[in-house]
N, C-alpha and C positions, 0 to 999 in steps of 0.2 A: 700820391701824397697830395693833401689838400692845399689850395692856393694860399690860404692864410698862414699855414705852416711854412711854406716856402718864403713867404714875405717876411715872417718873423726871423727866419734864418738869414735872410739878406740884410735885415736890420741889426743883426747881432753885434757887428763891430760898433755900430752907433750906441747900443745899450752899454756895451762893455766899457766904453770911454766916457759915458755920461754925456752924450752929445746934446740931449734936450736941454734947453736953457733953464738954469736955476733961477732966473730973474722973471719968470712968468708970473702973472698975477695969481692970487689964490683962486682955487677952483670954486666956481659959484654954484655947483650942483647941476649944471646943464650938461647934457650929453646927447649923442646920437646912438640909438640902440644898435648893437652889433649883431649880425646874423650868426646863428649858432649852427655850425656844420659838424660838430663833434670832434673827437680826437682823430678820426680817420675819415677819409673818403676813398673808396676803392677805385683806382683808375687803371686797374689791370696788372699784369705781370710786371715784376721789378727787373727782369732781364730778358734776353732774347734766346736763351738756351732752352733745352727741353730734356726729357727723360725717355730712354728707349726701354720698353717693358719686356721685350723678347730678344733672344739672341745674345744676351750678355748677362753676366752675374750681377744680381741686384747690389747696388752700392759700389760697383767697380767703376773705374774711369771710363770704360767702354760703354757703360750704361747711360752716360750723359751725351746728349746731342749738342756739341759745341760748334757745329759747322757755321752758324751765323755769328759767332763771336769774333771779336778782334783781339785774339789772344796775345798779340804782340804788345798790347797796352799794359799787360801784366808786368812787363819789364820795369815799369816806373813805380810799381807798388812798393811801399815801405814794408820791408820784411822783418818787422819786429813789433812788439807791443800787444795791447789788448784791442780787439775789434768787437764791436757790438753790432748786431744785425737786425734789420726788419725781416720778418719771415711771412710770406704769403703762401698759404697752402692752396694748391690747385683743387678745382672742383673734381670730385671723384665719387663714383657709385651713388650718384644722386645727391650727394652733399655739396653745398655751394662752396666757392672759394672763400677763404677767410684769412685774416691776419692772426698771428699768435701774439696775445697781449704782452707776454714777457719777452718776446723776441728770442734771439739766440746770440751766440758768441764764440770766439776762439782766441787763444793766446799764443803768441810766438815768442821764443826767448831771444836773447841778444844775437844768437847765431842764426836766427831765422827759422829754427826748428819748431814745429808745432808742439806745444806742451799740453794744451787743453782744447777740447771741442765740446761745447754744450755742457761745461762744468765737469767733464770727465777727462781722464787722461787720454791723449791722442794714441790711437792704436795702429794707424796706417796713414800714409800720405806720400804725395809727390809734390815737391816744392822747388821746381826749377824755374828758369827765367820766364817761361811762358805757360806755366802750369801751377794752378792752386788746387790741390786735391787733398783733403784731410778728413779724418773720420774718428769716431770714438764709439764705444759700446754704450747702448742705452740701458736703463735700469732693468728692462725685461729681457736683456741678453741679445738684443738686436744691434743694428748698426746705423748710426747717423752720419751722413756724408755731405760735405760742402764741395762743390766744384766751381771754380772761378770762371767767369766769362769775359767781362770787360772791366778794366780799371778806369773809373771816371776821373780820378785824380790820384796823386801819390798816396792818399789816405782813404780812398773810397773805392770799393769793388762791388760788382754785382755778379750774380751767378745763380746756380740751381742747387737744390738739396734733395736728399731722399732719406727716408727712414724705412729700413728693411727689418724683417723678422723671419728667421728660418729661411732666408734666401728669397722671401716674397716681399714685394713692394707694399708697404702699409700706407705711406703718404709721400707726396713730393710737392715741390713748389719752387719759388724763386726767392732770392734774398738780395738785400742791399746792406753791405757791412761798412762801417766807418771806424777808423782808429780813434780811440777816445783819449788821446793825449790832449794837453791843453791847447786852446785856440791860438792860432798864429798871432803874435804880438802881445799875448798875455804873459804876465809874470806869475810868481807864486802868490803874491798878495798885492792888493791895491786899496785906494780910498782912505789911506791913513791908518789902516789896521796894522797890528803887529802880532806875530805869534810869540807868546810869552812862555809857553811850556807845552810839553807833550809827554804823555805817559802811556806805556803799553798796557794792554789788558790781557791777562793770561788765559782767560776763558774763551768762549767762542766769539764770533764777530759782535762788536758792540753796536747796538741798534737804538738805544735811548739813554737819556741822562736826566736826572732830577737834581736840582740844587736846593739843599735844605740846611740852613744854619751852618754855613761854612763847610759843607761836605757835598761832594758830587757822588751820586748813586748811579752807577753805570750798569745798564741791563744788557746782557748778551744772550743770543739765541744759539741753538745747536747748529753745527755745520761740519760735515765730513769727519766725524769722530771727535770733534772738539765740543765738549758739553758747554751749555750756556749757564747763566746764573747772574749773581750780583757781585760787583766789585765796588768798594767804598774808598774814596779818596778824601783826605783832609785838604781842602783848598783855601784854608784861612789865609795862606799866602799863595795866590794864584800862580806865581812864578815858580813855586816849588811844591806841586801836589805830592802828597804822601799817601801811599796805599796803606789803609788801616784795617781792612777786612775783605774777605772773599767768602761767598756762600754759593754752593752748588748742591742742590738736593737730589740724591740718587733717584732715578726714574722720572724726574720732573725737572728738566733743565732747559726746555725750549721756551725761554721767556722772551717776550716781544716788546714790553713797555711798562711804564710805572707812573703812579701819581701818589699824592701824599695828603694825609690829614691827621692831626692829633697824635703825632708820634707813630703812626702806622704808615708803612709803605705798601701800597696796593699794586701787585705785580700781575700783568697779563700773561698767563701761561697758556700756550697752545695745547698743552696736554691736560691740565687739570682745572682751568678756570681762573679765578682770582686767588692769588696767593697773598695772604696777609702776613706782613713782617713787622715786628716791633723793632723800630730803629731808634728808640729813645737813647740807647747807647750806641752811637754809630760804629764803634769798633767791634761790637758784638751783636749783630742783627739776629733776631730770634724768630723762628717760624711759629706763628700763632695758629693759623688754620688755613684751609682751602675751601673756597666757596664756588659753586657752579650751579647751572640750571640742569634739571634732570634730562632735558632733551638734547643738550649740547654742552659738554664739559669744557671745551676749548674756548679761550678768549684771546683776541689779538691786540686790543688796546683798551686803556682805561683813562677816565678823567673824573675830577671831583668838582662839584658845584655846591658849596655850603654843606648841607647834610645829605647830599645825594652822591652816590657813586654810579657812574655809567661804564658799562663793560661791553665792548663790541664782540659778539660771538664769532668764532671762526666758521660756524655754520650760518651762512648769510640769510637763510630762511628764518632763523631764530631772531635775528636782528640785534638790537641793543638792549641789554639787561639793565634795569634801574634798581639800585639797592638803597635802602635807608641806612646811613652810617651815623645817625645821631649818637650811637655807641660805636666809636671808631673800630674797636676790636671785633665787633660782631655785626657784619653786614647782613641785612635782611632784605631778601628779594621782594620788590613791590610789584613790578610788572615789566612787560617787554614793549619796546618801541620797534615796530616793524614797518617795512616799506610797502608791503602788499605785492611785491614782485620777487620772483626767484632771481638770485644773483650768483655769480661764480664764487667758489669758496676761496677767497683771498683775504689776507689780513688788512686791517685799516692801518693808516700811518699815525693818526692821532685820534683820541677819543672825542666825543661831542664837545662843542665849545658853547659856553654860556655867555650871553650878552644882553643886558637890559631886560631881563625876565624871559628871554627866549633861548631855546636850545637849538644849536645848529649841528645836525647829525649827518655825517658822510655815509651814505647808504650804498656805496660802491656802484653796482650796475644801475641802481635807481637814482643816482645823483645825490644832491644836497636836499635835506629835508629841514624845514623850520618848524619847531615844535614848542607848544606851551606845555611844559611838563609839570606845572604847578596848579593846573586847573582843578577845581574841587571835584570835577567829574572824572579826573584821571588825565592821562596824556591826550593832548588834542593837537592834531596836525594842522598847521596854519598854511603851509604852502610847500611846494617842491619844485626843484629845478633839475632837469636831467637832459641828456644829449646822447647822440649815437656813440656807441662804443665806450660809454662812461665806465669809469672805475674810480669813483669819487673817494678820496682817501684823507684829505686834510683841509682845514679851513681856519681862518682868522677873521675877526669881525671888528669894525670900528665905525665911527661917524665922520664923514667928510662932506663939506659943502652942504650941511643940513640933511644929508642922506645916510642911511645905514648901509654900509657896503660890506659884503662878505667876499673875502678872497678865498677861492676854492681851487683845488687841483686834483686831477686824476693821478694815478700811478700806472705806468706802463709805456709801451711804445706810442709815441706821438703825444704823450700827455703834456699839459702845460697849465699855467696859472690863469684863472679867470677872475675878473672883478665883476661882481654882481650887485646890482641895486636891489636890496631886499627890504626896502622901507615898507613896501606893500607885499607881504609874503605870497598873496594870491596871484601877484603879477610880477614875478622876478624877471629882471632884465639884465642881459650881459652888456657891460659898458666898457670893458677893457680886457686886455689879454697880454701875456708875456710867455715866451717859450724859448728854449735853446734847441740843441740837436734832438731830432726825433728818436734817436736810438738811446737817449739818456732820459731818465725820469726824475721829476721833483719828488721830494719825500715828506719833509715836515716844514712847518712855518710858524713864526711868532711875529706878532705885530707889536711894535713899541713906538707910540706916537705916530709919526708918518713914515717910519722905517719898517719895512717888511723883510724879515730874515728868512731865507729859504735854503734848506739843505737840498742838494740836487745830485746826489749820488756821485757819478764820475765828474760832474762839473763843480764839485765842492760846495762851498757856501756862497750864496749870492745875496747881496743886500740891495733892496729896491727902495727908492723914494716913491711913495704912493700918495703924496699929498694931493695929486691929481690922479685919481684911480683910473681915469680913462687913458692915461699915458704912464704906466709904470716905467720908472727910469732907474737903471742900474747905476749905483754910486760906489759900490765896493765889491770885492770878491776875495775869496781865499781858495786856491786850488789845492785841496788836501790830497787828491788822487794822484798817485805816482805808480806807473805800471810796474816798477821794479820792487815795490814794497813786499816784504815777506808774506807769503800766503795770499797774495793778490790773485783773484780769479777773474773769470770772464762773464759773471752773471750780471743781471740787471741791477741787483741790489748791492753791488760793491760801492765803496766810497763813503761820502758823508751821509749820515743817517739822522741820529738824534740831535736835539738842539735845545738850549736854554739861554735866555737873555734876562738874567735876574735883576738888572739895574745897578750892579756894582761896578759898572765900567768895563765889564768883560763879557765876552761871548764864549759859551761852552758848547762845543760840538763833539760828537763821537764819530769815528771813522772805522769801518769794518776791519781794516788792517792796522791802522796807526793807534787806535785807542782813543784816549781823552786828549783833546786839543783845546787850549785856552788862548783866546785872542783878545786884544783890546777892541772896544767898540769903535766904529768910525767916528771921527770928531764931528760935533755939531749936527744940526738938521737943516 
């Protein structure tokens, strides 16, 4: 684990209590550039155990070499809740060792019995005072197994894992798992915020929300037999949201996000591209059409800038699709914005952000790209910022101390928020950083004045004072994640996801289990 990440974890208690002085003079735009080490540095195995490849059945307890472990430390481990884990795959058959961007996880019920392993039902396990041994079936019919080695603390354990198929070892490695209950000393909510209402969503996990004329449009994606789609709430009284509509289109329900213009809601569908809905009557949304690129129908996120619609393709090599929506009901594909690099097929958290004539595009493995999308000659790339193990997914942009600052985050294990001076796009500089536990990832963000609102999956909502972007300071939080919520799983994408701060004095977030949550904004700046 990289030193900067360890330092950020050590400073966590300071951020959570707002220890930086609020009486500091306004930032004058000066800074010391920060070294960029990426989301990860590989310092080797995460535990001291190993795997025996002969003489024992693959995936059995006997197939793990635990002789160097201090198994008595497992007696102190908390035997309940959701654990998220870093996974480092061992070098094998000429392939180098590597981290798994989405990590892993397991869930234990109140009795300490394993319920889930890697998102699937636990099928085997030994869970006595000195043994942690749990497994589940993989989608290809194989077996994934965790074996504990050492408990670092009551909420942190290291060990080894294997993935077997037909009794043959496919891959193995080490892990470091941490229970993702709230931080010691934290409450449910802080900073003067108040939870004013909560409404469940009957469709799949909620992942995005749009506020339009007193209505909240909640987008859900597919998961384990629960179809996604659209749920509409009347929030004219934020304390009493009323569900007024629900829409789930057969065969096309894996929806990831939305944006709006001229009575049309543009939905990112991982199956069919951009779904255009007429929401001029909120209680009766109407499917108008579906729009996609020939080379890649799937879209992971959308955003609007005046008469342009930007859609991030699920095929990273296709890039971002730019549509003309001067006729809102009839998007017309203009061109594609690509990074010039091949990237993993993973969805974006937010669509491109427009600020003062420039477009800021999160290009996942290729980082953040600054684009002039209105040049007469077509799209023109002005600059780019990337880093090792990048998975750039969200950004927000503003001016501070006379400098244009982009707040950018990855998504995945080790991901965190970066503050970047993008005043000169050809020479982008990192000037600040904020991060929480390495096993939990940020998701979406919105900048309102000098307040940056960030959904952080299992860490809930975090509100930062970024008036001095070199020192992001946490001023409020809301812990939406509860391990006992119905349907709560062990995946990286559990917890707080979508976010809107429309300026009506409330913060609207969605949580994969709890649905729509309405909070009051923190007082003052």
